[in-house]
TORKOL-4160 file (C-alpha; in steps of 0.2 Angstrom, whole numbers, padded with zeros to 4 digits, m for minus):
255
<pt num="1" X="0000" Y="0000" Z="0000"/>
<pt num="2" X="0006" Y="0017" Z="m0005"/>
<pt num="3" X="0006" Y="0032" Z="0007"/>
<pt num="4" X="0012" Y="0050" Z="0004"/>
<pt num="5" X="0027" Y="0057" Z="0012"/>
<pt num="6" X="0022" Y="0071" Z="0024"/>
<pt num="7" X="0038" Y="0080" Z="0020"/>
<pt num="8" X="0041" Y="0080" Z="0001"/>
<pt num="9" X="0024" Y="0072" Z="m0005"/>
<pt num="10" X="0032" Y="0057" Z="m0014"/>
<pt num="11" X="0023" Y="0041" Z="m0015"/>
<pt num="12" X="0031" Y="0029" Z="m0003"/>
<pt num="13" X="0027" Y="0011" Z="0002"/>
<pt num="14" X="0018" Y="0010" Z="0018"/>
<pt num="15" X="0031" Y="m0002" Z="0025"/>
<pt num="16" X="0046" Y="0010" Z="0021"/>
<pt num="17" X="0055" Y="0018" Z="0036"/>
<pt num="18" X="0065" Y="0031" Z="0025"/>
<pt num="19" X="0058" Y="0042" Z="0011"/>
<pt num="20" X="0068" Y="0038" Z="m0005"/>
<pt num="21" X="0063" Y="0056" Z="m0011"/>
<pt num="22" X="0069" Y="0067" Z="0004"/>
<pt num="23" X="0078" Y="0054" Z="0015"/>
<pt num="24" X="0068" Y="0058" Z="0030"/>
<pt num="25" X="0061" Y="0046" Z="0043"/>
<pt num="26" X="0043" Y="0042" Z="0039"/>
<pt num="27" X="0031" Y="0042" Z="0054"/>
<pt num="28" X="0021" Y="0026" Z="0057"/>
<pt num="29" X="0008" Y="0023" Z="0045"/>
<pt num="30" X="m0006" Y="0021" Z="0057"/>
<pt num="31" X="m0002" Y="0037" Z="0066"/>
<pt num="32" X="m0001" Y="0046" Z="0050"/>
<pt num="33" X="m0018" Y="0040" Z="0044"/>
<pt num="34" X="m0026" Y="0043" Z="0061"/>
<pt num="35" X="m0018" Y="0061" Z="0060"/>
<pt num="36" X="m0028" Y="0065" Z="0045"/>
<pt num="37" X="m0045" Y="0059" Z="0051"/>
<pt num="38" X="m0046" Y="0058" Z="0070"/>
<pt num="39" X="m0052" Y="0071" Z="0082"/>
<pt num="40" X="m0036" Y="0073" Z="0091"/>
<pt num="41" X="m0026" Y="0083" Z="0078"/>
<pt num="42" X="m0029" Y="0094" Z="0063"/>
<pt num="43" X="m0020" Y="0092" Z="0046"/>
<pt num="44" X="m0007" Y="0105" Z="0051"/>
<pt num="45" X="m0004" Y="0098" Z="0068"/>
<pt num="46" X="m0002" Y="0079" Z="0064"/>
<pt num="47" X="0012" Y="0072" Z="0074"/>
<pt num="48" X="0012" Y="0054" Z="0069"/>
<pt num="49" X="0004" Y="0047" Z="0085"/>
<pt num="50" X="0002" Y="0028" Z="0084"/>
<pt num="51" X="m0014" Y="0020" Z="0089"/>
<pt num="52" X="m0006" Y="0013" Z="0105"/>
<pt num="53" X="m0001" Y="0030" Z="0110"/>
<pt num="54" X="m0018" Y="0037" Z="0108"/>
<pt num="55" X="m0026" Y="0024" Z="0118"/>
<pt num="56" X="m0014" Y="0026" Z="0133"/>
<pt num="57" X="m0015" Y="0045" Z="0134"/>
<pt num="58" X="m0022" Y="0053" Z="0149"/>
<pt num="59" X="m0040" Y="0059" Z="0150"/>
<pt num="60" X="m0032" Y="0075" Z="0143"/>
<pt num="61" X="m0031" Y="0067" Z="0126"/>
<pt num="62" X="m0050" Y="0067" Z="0124"/>
<pt num="63" X="m0048" Y="0085" Z="0117"/>
<pt num="64" X="m0029" Y="0088" Z="0115"/>
<pt num="65" X="m0017" Y="0084" Z="0101"/>
<pt num="66" X="0000" Y="0076" Z="0104"/>
<pt num="67" X="0009" Y="0092" Z="0103"/>
<pt num="68" X="m0002" Y="0100" Z="0115"/>
<pt num="69" X="0000" Y="0086" Z="0127"/>
<pt num="70" X="0019" Y="0088" Z="0126"/>
<pt num="71" X="0017" Y="0106" Z="0133"/>
<pt num="72" X="0006" Y="0100" Z="0147"/>
<pt num="73" X="0017" Y="0085" Z="0152"/>
<pt num="74" X="0036" Y="0085" Z="0148"/>
<pt num="75" X="0036" Y="0067" Z="0151"/>
<pt num="76" X="0023" Y="0064" Z="0138"/>
<pt num="77" X="0025" Y="0048" Z="0128"/>
<pt num="78" X="0037" Y="0039" Z="0141"/>
<pt num="79" X="0033" Y="0022" Z="0148"/>
<pt num="80" X="0031" Y="0030" Z="0165"/>
<pt num="81" X="0019" Y="0044" Z="0159"/>
<pt num="82" X="0009" Y="0031" Z="0149"/>
<pt num="83" X="0008" Y="0020" Z="0165"/>
<pt num="84" X="0003" Y="0035" Z="0176"/>
<pt num="85" X="m0009" Y="0042" Z="0163"/>
<pt num="86" X="m0019" Y="0027" Z="0160"/>
<pt num="87" X="m0038" Y="0030" Z="0165"/>
<pt num="88" X="m0038" Y="0017" Z="0178"/>
<pt num="89" X="m0022" Y="0025" Z="0186"/>
<pt num="90" X="m0027" Y="0043" Z="0185"/>
<pt num="91" X="m0030" Y="0052" Z="0201"/>
<pt num="92" X="m0037" Y="0070" Z="0199"/>
<pt num="93" X="m0033" Y="0074" Z="0217"/>
<pt num="94" X="m0014" Y="0072" Z="0213"/>
<pt num="95" X="m0015" Y="0083" Z="0197"/>
<pt num="96" X="m0008" Y="0100" Z="0200"/>
<pt num="97" X="m0007" Y="0105" Z="0182"/>
<pt num="98" X="m0019" Y="0117" Z="0175"/>
<pt num="99" X="m0035" Y="0108" Z="0169"/>
<pt num="100" X="m0033" Y="0107" Z="0150"/>
<pt num="101" X="m0052" Y="0105" Z="0147"/>
<pt num="102" X="m0068" Y="0108" Z="0157"/>
<pt num="103" X="m0085" Y="0100" Z="0156"/>
<pt num="104" X="m0102" Y="0108" Z="0158"/>
<pt num="105" X="m0117" Y="0101" Z="0166"/>
<pt num="106" X="m0128" Y="0110" Z="0154"/>
<pt num="107" X="m0139" Y="0117" Z="0168"/>
<pt num="108" X="m0134" Y="0135" Z="0164"/>
<pt num="109" X="m0130" Y="0138" Z="0182"/>
<pt num="110" X="m0113" Y="0142" Z="0190"/>
<pt num="111" X="m0107" Y="0133" Z="0205"/>
<pt num="112" X="m0110" Y="0143" Z="0221"/>
<pt num="113" X="m0094" Y="0151" Z="0228"/>
<pt num="114" X="m0091" Y="0157" Z="0245"/>
<pt num="115" X="m0087" Y="0175" Z="0246"/>
<pt num="116" X="m0078" Y="0172" Z="0263"/>
<pt num="117" X="m0060" Y="0168" Z="0261"/>
<pt num="118" X="m0052" Y="0155" Z="0273"/>
<pt num="119" X="m0043" Y="0169" Z="0282"/>
<pt num="120" X="m0059" Y="0179" Z="0285"/>
<pt num="121" X="m0068" Y="0163" Z="0291"/>
<pt num="122" X="m0054" Y="0160" Z="0303"/>
<pt num="123" X="m0055" Y="0177" Z="0310"/>
<pt num="124" X="m0074" Y="0176" Z="0312"/>
<pt num="125" X="m0071" Y="0159" Z="0321"/>
<pt num="126" X="m0058" Y="0167" Z="0333"/>
<pt num="127" X="m0070" Y="0181" Z="0337"/>
<pt num="128" X="m0084" Y="0169" Z="0341"/>
<pt num="129" X="m0073" Y="0159" Z="0352"/>
<pt num="130" X="m0067" Y="0175" Z="0361"/>
<pt num="131" X="m0085" Y="0181" Z="0363"/>
<pt num="132" X="m0091" Y="0164" Z="0370"/>
<pt num="133" X="m0076" Y="0164" Z="0382"/>
<pt num="134" X="m0080" Y="0181" Z="0389"/>
<pt num="135" X="m0099" Y="0176" Z="0392"/>
<pt num="136" X="m0093" Y="0160" Z="0401"/>
<pt num="137" X="m0081" Y="0171" Z="0411"/>
<pt num="138" X="m0094" Y="0183" Z="0416"/>
<pt num="139" X="m0107" Y="0170" Z="0421"/>
<pt num="140" X="m0094" Y="0161" Z="0431"/>
<pt num="141" X="m0089" Y="0177" Z="0440"/>
<pt num="142" X="m0107" Y="0181" Z="0444"/>
<pt num="143" X="m0110" Y="0163" Z="0450"/>
<pt num="144" X="m0095" Y="0163" Z="0461"/>
<pt num="145" X="m0099" Y="0179" Z="0470"/>
<pt num="146" X="m0117" Y="0175" Z="0472"/>
<pt num="147" X="m0113" Y="0159" Z="0481"/>
<pt num="148" X="m0100" Y="0166" Z="0492"/>
<pt num="149" X="m0102" Y="0169" Z="0511"/>
<pt num="150" X="m0095" Y="0183" Z="0521"/>
<pt num="151" X="m0088" Y="0180" Z="0539"/>
<pt num="152" X="m0096" Y="0194" Z="0550"/>
<pt num="153" X="m0087" Y="0187" Z="0565"/>
<pt num="154" X="m0103" Y="0185" Z="0575"/>
<pt num="155" X="m0103" Y="0176" Z="0592"/>
<pt num="156" X="m0110" Y="0158" Z="0592"/>
<pt num="157" X="m0127" Y="0164" Z="0599"/>
<pt num="158" X="m0131" Y="0173" Z="0583"/>
<pt num="159" X="m0136" Y="0163" Z="0568"/>
<pt num="160" X="m0137" Y="0169" Z="0550"/>
<pt num="161" X="m0152" Y="0163" Z="0540"/>
<pt num="162" X="m0143" Y="0163" Z="0523"/>
<pt num="163" X="m0126" Y="0155" Z="0519"/>
<pt num="164" X="m0121" Y="0166" Z="0504"/>
<pt num="165" X="m0125" Y="0183" Z="0495"/>
<pt num="166" X="m0137" Y="0174" Z="0483"/>
<pt num="167" X="m0148" Y="0167" Z="0497"/>
<pt num="168" X="m0148" Y="0183" Z="0507"/>
<pt num="169" X="m0153" Y="0194" Z="0492"/>
<pt num="170" X="m0166" Y="0182" Z="0486"/>
<pt num="171" X="m0174" Y="0183" Z="0504"/>
<pt num="172" X="m0172" Y="0202" Z="0506"/>
<pt num="173" X="m0176" Y="0210" Z="0489"/>
<pt num="174" X="m0192" Y="0209" Z="0478"/>
<pt num="175" X="m0182" Y="0211" Z="0462"/>
<pt num="176" X="m0164" Y="0205" Z="0459"/>
<pt num="177" X="m0152" Y="0207" Z="0445"/>
<pt num="178" X="m0134" Y="0201" Z="0444"/>
<pt num="179" X="m0122" Y="0205" Z="0430"/>
<pt num="180" X="m0104" Y="0207" Z="0426"/>
<pt num="181" X="m0097" Y="0224" Z="0422"/>
<pt num="182" X="m0083" Y="0222" Z="0409"/>
<pt num="183" X="m0078" Y="0240" Z="0411"/>
<pt num="184" X="m0073" Y="0238" Z="0429"/>
<pt num="185" X="m0070" Y="0219" Z="0429"/>
<pt num="186" X="m0082" Y="0218" Z="0444"/>
<pt num="187" X="m0098" Y="0209" Z="0448"/>
<pt num="188" X="m0113" Y="0221" Z="0451"/>
<pt num="189" X="m0130" Y="0219" Z="0459"/>
<pt num="190" X="m0146" Y="0229" Z="0458"/>
<pt num="191" X="m0160" Y="0225" Z="0470"/>
<pt num="192" X="m0177" Y="0233" Z="0475"/>
<pt num="193" X="m0184" Y="0229" Z="0492"/>
<pt num="194" X="m0202" Y="0228" Z="0497"/>
<pt num="195" X="m0203" Y="0246" Z="0500"/>
<pt num="196" X="m0197" Y="0251" Z="0483"/>
<pt num="197" X="m0180" Y="0256" Z="0488"/>
<pt num="198" X="m0166" Y="0253" Z="0475"/>
<pt num="199" X="m0149" Y="0246" Z="0480"/>
<pt num="200" X="m0134" Y="0245" Z="0469"/>
<pt num="201" X="m0119" Y="0236" Z="0474"/>
<pt num="202" X="m0101" Y="0233" Z="0467"/>
<pt num="203" X="m0092" Y="0218" Z="0474"/>
<pt num="204" X="m0073" Y="0218" Z="0477"/>
<pt num="205" X="m0060" Y="0212" Z="0490"/>
<pt num="206" X="m0061" Y="0217" Z="0508"/>
<pt num="207" X="m0044" Y="0220" Z="0517"/>
<pt num="208" X="m0045" Y="0202" Z="0524"/>
<pt num="209" X="m0047" Y="0195" Z="0507"/>
<pt num="210" X="m0065" Y="0191" Z="0508"/>
<pt num="211" X="m0078" Y="0195" Z="0494"/>
<pt num="212" X="m0087" Y="0210" Z="0500"/>
<pt num="213" X="m0098" Y="0225" Z="0494"/>
<pt num="214" X="m0086" Y="0239" Z="0491"/>
<pt num="215" X="m0098" Y="0251" Z="0484"/>
<pt num="216" X="m0116" Y="0254" Z="0488"/>
<pt num="217" X="m0129" Y="0266" Z="0482"/>
<pt num="218" X="m0146" Y="0267" Z="0490"/>
<pt num="219" X="m0159" Y="0276" Z="0479"/>
<pt num="220" X="m0144" Y="0284" Z="0469"/>
<pt num="221" X="m0135" Y="0290" Z="0485"/>
<pt num="222" X="m0118" Y="0283" Z="0487"/>
<pt num="223" X="m0114" Y="0276" Z="0504"/>
<pt num="224" X="m0095" Y="0278" Z="0508"/>
<pt num="225" X="m0085" Y="0269" Z="0521"/>
<pt num="226" X="m0083" Y="0285" Z="0530"/>
<pt num="227" X="m0102" Y="0285" Z="0533"/>
<pt num="228" X="m0102" Y="0268" Z="0540"/>
<pt num="229" X="m0096" Y="0250" Z="0538"/>
<pt num="230" X="m0106" Y="0244" Z="0523"/>
<pt num="231" X="m0105" Y="0226" Z="0527"/>
<pt num="232" X="m0110" Y="0227" Z="0545"/>
<pt num="233" X="m0123" Y="0241" Z="0544"/>
<pt num="234" X="m0132" Y="0237" Z="0527"/>
<pt num="235" X="m0128" Y="0219" Z="0522"/>
<pt num="236" X="m0128" Y="0210" Z="0539"/>
<pt num="237" X="m0147" Y="0213" Z="0540"/>
<pt num="238" X="m0150" Y="0204" Z="0524"/>
<pt num="239" X="m0141" Y="0189" Z="0529"/>
<pt num="240" X="m0152" Y="0188" Z="0545"/>
<pt num="241" X="m0168" Y="0190" Z="0536"/>
<pt num="242" X="m0179" Y="0174" Z="0537"/>
<pt num="243" X="m0176" Y="0164" Z="0522"/>
<pt num="244" X="m0190" Y="0166" Z="0510"/>
<pt num="245" X="m0186" Y="0166" Z="0492"/>
<pt num="246" X="m0198" Y="0177" Z="0483"/>
<pt num="247" X="m0192" Y="0174" Z="0465"/>
<pt num="248" X="m0179" Y="0165" Z="0454"/>
<pt num="249" X="m0163" Y="0176" Z="0452"/>
<pt num="250" X="m0158" Y="0179" Z="0434"/>
<pt num="251" X="m0139" Y="0181" Z="0430"/>
<pt num="252" X="m0142" Y="0196" Z="0422"/>
<pt num="253" X="m0145" Y="0210" Z="0410"/>
<pt num="254" X="m0128" Y="0216" Z="0410"/>
<pt num="255" X="m0120" Y="0200" Z="0402"/>
């Protein structure tokens, strides 16, 4: 069977390796014929691919010619590349090269893409964690203070009705509000007694290290330590009030 030399146009036997007209090596017949008719190459881009090479190409070969494949993979055509690029061996997760072709679903819709980058998402997560941590810290501080007792150094004949601030205030006030003030890093309390008098307290440390009311306002008037000892004069009576919880104390509007 005669074929045409791609270099000089001479008619050459298909089994010939060298063109008698120009002396150049003749590409394999099957590859040359396939180059004329198959979808992988145009007439100008025929590169003499053999049928076996076409079969063993990567999935890229579905829309790429041999020359284009050479640009995508420098090892194209080697035994190692043929092994790695077989369809059954191809792993797209390991493919770091630019995708040579894309497929459409035909839906006309683009895939949804997040407008939040990984960096922004991490910042948001960090802020959420910090916010949750602050809330837990505030609730914990309120819980600790409200369940703390105060030693009034009373003699053994005087018994207190309440064991901690929470029980004493629940018994004494008609309305109670605990919260944590982040601006001062202190636990604060607001209560209204049965006569409608408003008490506002700020907790801190007494000289002996106990948790005590360090600031007190009654109906807006500030009570100072110069006026009287706050704990003995104002808070002791609340601890001595017969225990009768009038409500459930909420840990606060200030959180």
